[in-house]
C-alpha positions as CSV (number, residue, x, y, z in Angstrom):
1,M,-40.8,12.4,18.0
2,S,-39.4,15.3,20.0
3,I,-39.2,18.8,18.5
4,E,-37.1,21.5,20.2
5,F,-36.9,25.1,19.2
6,L,-34.0,27.0,20.8
7,Y,-33.7,30.8,20.5
8,F,-32.9,34.1,22.2
9,R,-35.2,37.1,22.1
10,D,-32.7,39.5,20.5
11,C,-32.4,37.3,17.4
12,P,-34.5,38.9,14.6
13,G,-35.4,35.7,12.8
14,Y,-36.7,33.5,15.6
15,E,-40.4,34.6,15.4
16,A,-40.6,33.9,11.7
17,A,-38.8,30.6,12.1
18,F,-41.2,29.5,14.8
19,A,-44.2,30.5,12.7
20,L,-42.8,28.5,9.8
21,L,-42.1,25.5,11.9
22,T,-45.6,25.4,13.3
23,Q,-47.0,25.8,9.8
24,V,-45.0,22.9,8.4
25,L,-46.0,20.7,11.4
26,R,-49.6,21.5,10.7
27,E,-49.2,20.8,6.9
28,E,-47.5,17.5,7.7
29,K,-50.1,16.6,10.3
30,V,-47.5,16.2,13.0
31,E,-49.1,16.7,16.3
32,E,-46.1,16.7,18.5
33,E,-45.7,19.6,20.9
34,I,-42.8,22.0,20.3
35,L,-40.5,22.4,23.3
36,K,-39.7,26.1,23.0
37,I,-36.5,26.8,24.8
38,E,-35.2,30.4,25.4
39,V,-31.5,30.1,26.1
40,P,-30.8,32.4,29.0
41,G,-27.4,33.7,28.0
42,P,-24.0,33.0,26.4
43,E,-22.8,31.1,29.4
44,A,-25.6,28.5,28.8
45,S,-24.7,27.8,25.2
46,A,-22.8,24.5,25.9
47,E,-25.3,23.3,28.4
48,F,-28.1,23.6,25.9
49,R,-25.9,22.5,22.9
50,F,-26.9,25.8,21.4
51,I,-25.4,26.5,18.0
52,G,-27.3,29.7,17.3
53,S,-30.7,31.3,17.3
54,P,-33.0,29.9,16.0
55,S,-32.1,26.2,16.2
56,I,-34.5,23.4,15.6
57,R,-33.8,19.8,16.6
58,V,-35.9,16.8,15.8
59,D,-35.3,13.8,18.1
60,G,-32.1,15.6,19.3
61,T,-30.7,16.1,15.8
62,D,-30.2,19.6,14.3
63,L,-32.1,20.4,11.1
64,E,-28.8,20.7,9.3
65,G,-27.7,17.2,10.4
66,S,-25.8,15.5,13.1
67,D,-22.5,17.2,12.1
68,A,-23.9,20.7,12.6
69,E,-22.8,20.9,16.2
70,A,-19.2,19.9,15.4
71,E,-19.1,22.2,12.4
72,L,-20.6,25.3,14.0
73,G,-19.7,24.8,17.6
74,F,-21.7,26.1,20.5
75,G,-22.2,29.9,20.8
76,W,-24.5,32.8,21.4
77,R,-25.2,34.2,17.9
78,C,-27.9,34.5,15.3
79,R,-28.0,31.4,13.2
80,Y,-27.9,31.4,9.4
81,Y,-29.1,28.5,7.3
82,A,-27.6,27.4,4.0
83,E,-31.0,26.4,2.9
84,S,-33.4,29.3,3.8
85,E,-36.7,30.7,2.7
86,P,-36.3,33.1,-0.3
87,E,-38.5,35.8,1.1
88,Q,-37.1,35.6,4.6
89,S,-33.8,36.3,6.2
90,R,-31.2,33.5,6.2
91,A,-32.1,33.0,9.9
92,V,-35.3,31.1,8.8
93,P,-34.7,27.6,7.5
94,S,-36.6,26.5,4.4
95,A,-39.9,24.7,4.8
96,D,-38.4,21.9,2.6
97,L,-35.5,21.4,5.1
98,I,-38.0,21.2,8.0
99,R,-40.2,18.8,6.0
100,R,-37.3,16.5,5.1
101,R,-36.1,16.2,8.7
102,L,-39.6,15.5,10.0
103,R,-40.1,12.8,7.3
104,E,-36.7,11.2,8.0
105,R,-37.5,11.0,11.7
106,S,-41.0,9.7,11.3
107,T,-39.8,6.8,9.1
108,R,-37.4,5.5,11.8
């Protein structure tokens, strides 16, 4: 299983999202290394298939599903998740969303 975390530094939610991702991986006993990718600038959005900061992909598929790229398009922007943590900004996906995607990918 591959896990990618894409972000840019000026996005206020990326640190909390990364902390939550590492927490969920630990709780789920997933020992895969996270490939942390800092997208260097707007011109690299398409090259990195970057749909906003932070983005998490498991085995190349975005947390919000395989249609997320087509729906959101590539771009240099802060990302907001439909399913987010109640105490966090919408830039932090919910732990349940992360768990579901990890479990889906581990059963394949």
